[in-house]
N, C-alpha and C positions, 0 to 999 in steps of 0.2 A: 515396439517401439522404446524399450528400454535404453538410456545410455549408461553401457557398461565401462567403457574406455574415456579417462579423463585425464588430461595434466595436470588439476588441480584437487579437485574433487573424487572421493571414493565410494560408488556406486557399486560393489560387489554386493551381489545375491543376498538378499535379505531373509530372514522368515519367511516363508509364506503364509496368505491369511487368505483362505478362498471366502467368498460370500455368493449371494443367486443377486444376480440383475435379471430383470423379467423374467423369471422362471430360469435361467441360464447360469452355470458354476462360471465364476470369475477366478482367476487368479491374481490376489493383489499381492502387496509388499509390506513386512513391518514398516510403518512410519509413512506409508501412503494417506491420502487425503482419498475421500470415497471415488471425488471427481479423478484425480490424479490415477487412480489404478484403473479408472476406463478408459482415459486416456492411453495408459499402458496398453490396454488390449485393443486400440484400435476403434475405441467408442467416443464418438466426438459428438453425437447430438445426444443434447442432456433432457431438453425439457419440449414441448410444443408452446408456440407462440400466441396467447389468449386472443388475440386480436386476427391476428394474420394466418393461423394453424398451420404454420411452418416453422420447422425445426431450429431451436436455438442452441448454443453451446458456450462451454467455458470463456470470459470474457476477460473479468478482472482479476481471478485467482486470490481475492480477500474478503469476500462476501460483503462487497459495495453494492454488485449488481444481483437480478435475479436470474440469470439466464441457466442457474445449476439446481435449481431448486429440486427437490428429488422427494419421493415417498420411504422413509425409512424405519422399518421393524413397526409399520401400520402409524407412525410421525407423517404426517406431511409439511412441506416448506422447509426441509431439510437444508440447507446451505452447504453444500456437499463440497466444495472446491474449500471449506475451515471444518469439516467433518472428519474426525482420523478414524480411517478405518478398523474395524473391528471383525473378528473370525465371527465368519457364520451367519452374518447380516443379511436381512431381506431388502432388497434397492427397486424399485420400482418407479418406472418414466411417469411424470404425471403428464396428463393429456389434458391443456386448457386450464382449467378449476379444478382446482386440488379438493379430492374427495373428504370427507369429514375421518377424522382418527378414528383408526379401530385398534387402537394401542391402549393397554387399560391406563385410568388415571389415575397416579399415582398420591393426589392430594399431600403432596408436601406443604408445611405453613410456611410463611413470610418469617425471612431471619431476619435481624438487624445486626447492622456493624456501626460503631460509633469510630470514628479516626479522624487525627488532625486534619490530614492533607490525602485527599483522592485525587492520584492521576491514571488520567485517564487515554490509554494506547501505549503499547510498551516497545514501540520504536525508537529510534535513536534518542529524540526529543523527550519522551516520558520516561527512557530510563534513565537519562540523567539528570531529567528532576526527579525522581524518585530517590535516587542516592546521593543527591544533594539535602535536599530533605529530610532524610533520613541522617544523615551526618552532621545537621544541626540539630539533632535532638527531639524532631518532628515524630509522630506516630505516621505513617502511612500506609497506604491502602492502591497498588499497583494494577490496575484489569485493563486485560488485552482481548478480545475475538479469538485470535488466532492460538490452536496450541502450540508456538513456539513462542520465545521473545527476541525480539530483535527490528521487529518490521520488515523494512526494504534492507536491511543490513544482511540479512542470511540469504540474498540472492545475489549479493555483490562481491562476485569475486575477483575483480579487478582491484588495484592498489589507492589509497586514497591520494588526493593532491592536499593542500591547506599547511596544517601548521604541523610542529612536532607534539605542540599539546594538544591536539586532535587525532593523535597517532597518524600523519601522513606517513606514506609508505608502507603503510600495515591493508591488508585485504579487507573490504567489508564484512565478510563469513567472519574472519578471526575480531574482528572488534566484536560482532555480535557474540562471539564467544565471551571473550573477558568481561563484557560489561553484564552478561548472566551471573557470571562467576561471581561478580560484587553484589548482586542482587543477591544470589544464595548466601554469601558470609550477614547479609543484614536480616535476612529472614532469619538467621540463626540467634540474630542477638534480638529478635521480637521489636522491633524496630518498623519494620516491613512485614507486609504482607501480601503475597503474590495472590490473584485471581485470573487464571488462564481460562481460553476458552468463556467467558465472559463479555455480556454485550450491556452497556448503559442505555439503560429502554428512554430515560427522559427525568427532567431535573422539575423537582417541585417546590412549594414555600415550604419554609421549616420555622421555627420560631425562633431559635438561632443557628447561625449559619448555613447551612444549603443541606438538601437532601435529593437523593438521586435513586433513581429506582433501577435496577441491574438482576438480570436474568444470567444463571451459569448454567452451563450446559453439561448434564451427566449423562451418557449414556442416549443421547438423542435424545432425553427427557429435561424439565429444567427445574431449577431451582430459584425461585425469587427472593431477592435482598433487598431491604430497605436501609440504604448508607444514608449516615449523618455526620456531614463533616464542618471545619472551621473555614479550609479553603479548600479550591480544585483545580488542578492545573487539566488543561485540555487539550492534550498532543493525539489527537483524532485524525492526524493525516492526509490523505488527498484521496482524491479520485480520477481513474483515467479517463480524458478527454475520448470523445467520439468523432469522426468525420460522417457527413452525409453525402452517402453516393448509393447507387443501387445495389443489393447484395450485403452489406452493411452488416448485416444481421444472421450473417451464414455463418453454422459453426467452421473454425479455421481461421475467423478474422479475432484478432488476441489483441488487446491492450500488451504493451512492452514490458508491462509489470508481472503479465499472467503467463508471459512468453519466457521469462524469467524464473520465476515461482516453479513451473512445470519442470522447468531444464536444469535449474540448479538447487532447487532446495530438493524434489522428488526424484529428479534423474529421470525423465519423461523427455523425449523429443513430444515437440507440439505439430511438427510434420517433418517432410525431408528437403522440402525446397522453398524458400521462404523470400517473399518482397517487402520489404522495410519502408514504412513510408516515414521520415522525420530524420535529419541531420544533426537533431542537436546530440547532446552530451550523450542522451537516454538510447537515441537510437545509432550511434556509433557504437557505443559500449557492448549495447546486446545484442550486433551485428555479430561483433567478433563475440561474444560467447556462445554464439553457435556457432561457429567457424570451429571453434575450441571442441562443444560437443560433436562434432562431425557432422553438421546438419550445413548443405549448401546454402545460401545467400545469393539468390539471382543479380540483385541490385539494390541501391538505396535511394530513394528518391525524396526530394526538400520542394516542396515549391516556392520557398525564398529563392532568392538568387543567390544567394552563399549559404553556405556551411555556416549553421550555429554552434557545433560545437566545439572542442580544442582538437585543433588541427592534430596535434599528436596523435588522436585516437583514426581520424582520418586516414591519416597517412598508414598508419598499420592495416587497415581496410585495403586500401590500394596496393599496397605490397602484397597482399592475397589473392589480389583480382580481384575484389570487389567496387565493380564503378558505382560511382556519385552522381547520381544527374541533378542538379539545379534547374529551378527553375521548370520541374516537373512536380505532377502529382497524379493521383488514383483517380478514374475515373469512375469504374465499375470492377463489381467481382461479380463470377459466373460459376455456376455448381447447381446439382439438382441437393442433393442432400449436406453437401458441404462444398468448402472453396475448391475448384477445378482450376482456374485460373483468374487473371484479373487484366484489365486495359489501361494502360498508364497514358498519359498526355502530356504533353508540353505547354507553359503558361508562357501570355504575354507580359510586358511591363505591367498591364494593371489585373495580373493575376488569372485573367479569364483562357479558359485553353484554345488551343490555334487548332481549327482543322486543318486534318491531315496530317497530324502528329502523332493520332493514335499508334499506340505497340501494344500485341496483344503477348502475356508475360505468363508462360508457365508455371505453375506455382500449385501449392494445395496450403497454403498459410500465409495470412496477410497480417503484420504484427503493424499495431498502430503507436508509434512514439509521437505523437504530435501532442504534448504537455499533459498538465494533471489541472484537478480543480480542489481549493481546499474543501475540505470537509468539515461544514460548519453548521449541520443542524442541530447540534445541540448547544452550540452557542446563541444559534438562534431561540432553542425553545425556551432557555434562563435568563434571554432577554437582552444580552451583550449586543451592543449596538454594531451594526457591519455597515461597509460600505465598498463599493465596486470599486477594484482599484487594478487596471488592466496589468501593472508587471509585476503584481502579486500575484496573479493567474486567475482573480475573479472575486467574488464576494469575500473580504476578510474581516476578523474583530479588529475594532481598532485598540491600541493598545499603547502604554508610554514604554519609556526603556528598560523597565524591568518586567516585560513581557502582562502589566498587569491590564485588565479589557475594562471597558467601560463598567463594569461590576465589580463593587469591593471584593477582592481577594476570589476572583476569579481570571486566570491565568490562561494564556496559549504560548505555543510553541511547536518547533516544526513550520512542516508543511501546512498545517492549519491557519498558522499566520502572515503566510505568505511563502510560495512556492519557491525553494532553496535547495543547495546541496545538504546531504548528512551530517556534514561537517559542521556547516554554520546552525544542523537541527540542534547537536549536540549542546553546543555552548549556550542557545537557547532557552534547553531546555535545563542548562545549571545556572541560567539567570534565574528562571521561572522559580526553580526550586530554592532557592535561596531567598528571593522575595516571598515567597508564601510563607517559609520556617517565621522569615523576620517578622511579618504581617502577623503571625501567630504569639509573638513574643519569647520563641528562639533566640540567641545570641549570635549574630551572622555579623563578622567584621565588616565593613566600609567599605575596605582593600579587594576584601573579596569578589562583592561585586563591580568595584571597578575593575579589576583586571581581566573578569570576563566580557566586559562591555568593552574594552581596548581590544580583545582578541577575534570578538567576531565584527568590529572594526577593521582589522588587519584582515579580514579574511574575505569581506565584503571590499578591499580595495583594490585598483587595477581594472582592466576595459570588460573583465568578463563581469565584474561585479556591479556593475553599472544599474543595471536594471535592479536589483536589489535594495541598491542606495537607494534609489528613486521610491521605490515600492514601500521603502522604512522611512523617507522623510514624507511621505505624502500622509500615510497612516497615524505616524505621530502627529503632523501637523495638527490633521483630522482631529485626533483624538483632544488635542490641546483647545480645539474652537469647540467643542463638544462640552468639555469640562466646564470652560468659562461660560 
């Protein structure tokens, strides 16, 4: 299942990393996660459902769901989709409830870190927020759950639209590389500290400022940190949406981001023949990227009567012979231990299935590109007021035009503040970084913030920015009401 030939990415064979899975030797490669190495070996069943006792597989690819939890070197509940593969580790599939750990307890004591600004999430918004806060003099701690920086950028092989300032015409993977290089420069100055493979587990009371608990993963074990900060920017991203249909929990049903992760980050095919559900920008772009990787796309189905994404993306697919069916959706997926096929059906003007229009589609992969939901758990725990804004993708933190939430010196940016494009997320991160530094007394020129606000307004101009414009207008209006 390895992708060896790609028009953009280099997936040449890397150093082999043998490991044991369920008492069998598997050959992974340097740079793999545990889950990607298993997929490359054709193993899609990662765990067993606690309730239904049925197989579960890779779904989100970013550590947000529980479908990939496994026992590694005696440690249970390891999120194998974000756990880097190491040589000669022992991986075991968990059956329903995880058994107690057999690995020795290291007994590491709690450590304390004090910083000006804590940035949670090293995607496009978090990276830009950290860089702006550090460039204005603040000491910054940047944390992310994943082993690599960049969030969604590291899997985006297409060239971005937008403005020259936000790197229009540049591939997402190249933007991620540029931002990572900038982060390393600030690390050398001592103004910025990076902690990858680290999870913020909660927000707690503090005499001054804010206090967060953080767990850093070290060789599948953990180190607890007590983080004290004057301000925090929560750029926690979003989670893949799921659709309700029979068979939606079979291994081989993936979120679109998970397909991109396997394919564009680790060079592993999610399958050989894909049914794409959703014709927004994500569904169209990922479908084309599947074709670039040599993977067949049977069709794209879209429940809405019109294509939601840019027509330039739809045109590329059609030129490659991939049909796009609007007013169609998935009815069910079938298979024993993984996806073997699916049934699609036409919808009427009331979004109801039309009897007699069912069609069987032979596929081994179903990719769901049906939107994202902002990740708000940490925001909720710290007490930030949330509101359901449908145009923003769900519950979001109320915030003003400086990205400050209802809690003083707690900021939000990127998809956690409302689902939008990566270009917008980067500017929101810059605004939040400047605002946080300014709130802590560091000099920030008023024209700097004004310039970023003007730039984000330009990106939201035009017909495709209508929904984000409506979302932000509602968010800011509700924030003003609450403040009053």
